[in-house]
C-alpha positions as CSV (number, residue, x, y, z in Angstrom):
1,A,31.5,0.6,-2.9
2,Q,29.1,1.4,-0.1
3,G,29.5,5.1,-0.4
4,F,29.1,6.6,-3.9
5,V,28.0,9.7,-5.5
6,P,24.8,10.5,-7.4
7,T,26.6,11.1,-10.7
8,H,26.3,7.4,-11.4
9,R,23.4,5.0,-11.1
10,I,23.6,1.9,-9.0
11,D,23.9,-0.4,-12.0
12,E,26.9,1.5,-13.3
13,I,28.5,1.4,-9.9
14,R,28.1,-2.3,-9.7
15,K,29.7,-2.7,-13.2
16,R,32.6,-0.5,-12.3
17,V,33.3,-2.3,-9.0
18,H,33.1,-5.7,-10.8
19,R,35.5,-4.6,-13.5
20,A,37.9,-3.2,-10.9
21,V,37.9,-6.4,-9.0
22,L,38.6,-8.5,-12.1
23,R,41.3,-6.1,-13.2
24,G,43.1,-6.5,-9.8
25,A,42.7,-10.3,-9.9
26,R,44.1,-10.5,-13.4
27,R,47.1,-8.3,-12.4
28,Y,47.7,-10.5,-9.4
29,L,47.5,-13.8,-11.4
30,I,49.9,-12.4,-14.0
31,E,52.4,-11.3,-11.4
32,Q,52.2,-14.7,-9.7
33,G,52.5,-16.6,-13.0
34,H,49.1,-18.3,-12.7
35,P,47.3,-19.1,-15.9
36,Q,43.7,-19.4,-14.6
37,P,41.1,-16.7,-15.4
38,A,40.4,-13.9,-12.9
39,E,36.9,-15.1,-12.4
40,S,38.2,-18.2,-10.7
41,I,39.6,-16.3,-7.7
42,A,37.5,-13.1,-7.6
43,A,33.8,-12.5,-7.1
44,T,31.7,-9.4,-6.4
45,T,28.6,-9.3,-4.3
46,F,26.5,-6.3,-3.5
47,E,24.6,-7.4,-0.3
48,K,24.8,-3.9,1.1
49,L,24.5,-1.9,-2.1
50,H,20.8,-1.6,-2.9
51,N,20.0,2.0,-3.9
52,D,21.1,5.0,-5.9
53,A,22.8,7.8,-4.0
54,F,20.9,10.7,-2.6
55,E,21.5,14.4,-3.2
56,G,19.3,17.2,-1.9
57,D,19.3,20.9,-2.8
58,P,22.3,22.5,-0.9
59,N,20.6,25.9,-1.4
60,A,17.3,24.9,0.1
61,P,16.1,27.4,2.9
62,A,16.1,24.6,5.5
63,V,19.8,23.9,4.7
64,E,20.7,27.5,5.0
65,L,18.8,27.7,8.4
66,A,20.6,24.5,9.6
67,V,24.0,26.0,8.6
68,R,23.2,29.2,10.4
69,A,22.1,27.3,13.5
70,A,25.3,25.3,13.5
71,E,27.4,28.5,13.1
72,L,25.6,30.0,16.1
73,C,26.6,26.9,18.1
74,G,30.3,27.6,17.2
75,M,30.7,25.3,14.3
76,R,32.5,26.7,11.2
77,Q,31.9,26.2,7.6
78,G,34.6,25.5,5.0
79,S,37.1,22.8,4.0
80,D,38.7,22.8,7.4
81,G,35.4,23.4,9.3
82,D,32.8,21.3,11.0
83,I,29.9,21.9,8.6
84,L,30.2,19.6,5.6
85,G,27.9,18.5,2.9
86,F,28.4,15.3,1.0
87,K,26.8,13.5,-1.9
88,V,26.7,9.8,-1.1
89,S,24.4,6.9,-0.5
90,C,22.5,7.8,2.6
91,D,19.3,6.7,4.4
92,A,18.0,10.3,3.8
93,R,16.9,8.9,0.4
94,L,14.1,7.0,2.2
95,F,12.5,10.2,3.5
96,A,13.2,12.1,0.3
97,H,11.4,9.5,-1.7
98,E,8.5,9.2,0.8
99,Y,8.1,13.0,1.0
100,P,9.4,14.5,-2.2
101,G,8.4,18.1,-1.4
102,M,10.2,18.1,1.9
103,T,13.9,19.1,2.4
104,V,15.7,16.2,4.2
105,L,18.7,17.1,6.3
106,T,21.2,14.5,7.7
107,A,23.4,15.4,10.7
108,G,25.7,13.6,13.0
109,A,28.3,13.9,15.6
110,G,31.9,12.9,15.1
111,R,34.3,13.2,12.2
112,L,32.9,12.4,8.7
113,N,36.1,10.7,7.6
114,L,35.7,8.1,10.4
115,A,32.0,7.4,9.9
116,H,31.1,3.7,9.7
117,S,34.7,2.7,10.3
118,D,36.3,0.8,13.2
119,E,37.6,4.2,14.3
120,E,34.2,5.9,14.4
121,Q,33.9,8.0,17.6
122,I,32.5,11.2,19.1
123,D,34.0,13.7,21.4
124,L,32.0,13.8,24.7
125,E,31.8,17.6,24.3
126,E,29.8,17.2,21.1
C-alpha cells in the first residue's frame, strides 16, 4: 500500500488495506480449519504510509514543455512509450504543498514498473 492514487484519502487506504489483510487471514484460517479470529494472526502497520497521494495538472504549460523536451531527446509518448504520467504517492507533494502556485514535475531514469523494487535499474545509455 505504498503507492496509491489520489482518488482515495489516506485514512480510506488504511481501512481498505486493513480489511483486505483480515479477509485474507480469515480465508486462510478457514481453509486450514483453525477456529481463532483473524486478528490473532494478522496485523497491519503503516510505518511508510504517511500522506495522501499527489496529483498535478497534466495540462500545465511546464508539463507540456517537459514532454516536448523529452520528445526532442528521442523519447516517445504513449502506452508503449517512455514518457508516462502517474498518479501515486510521491515526494513531489512536499514541493507542491510548500509552493502551491508552482508546477512540480517528477522525472527519473529507468523503467517505471521496476521503481523501488529489487529489480530497479537504469540503462547506462540513459
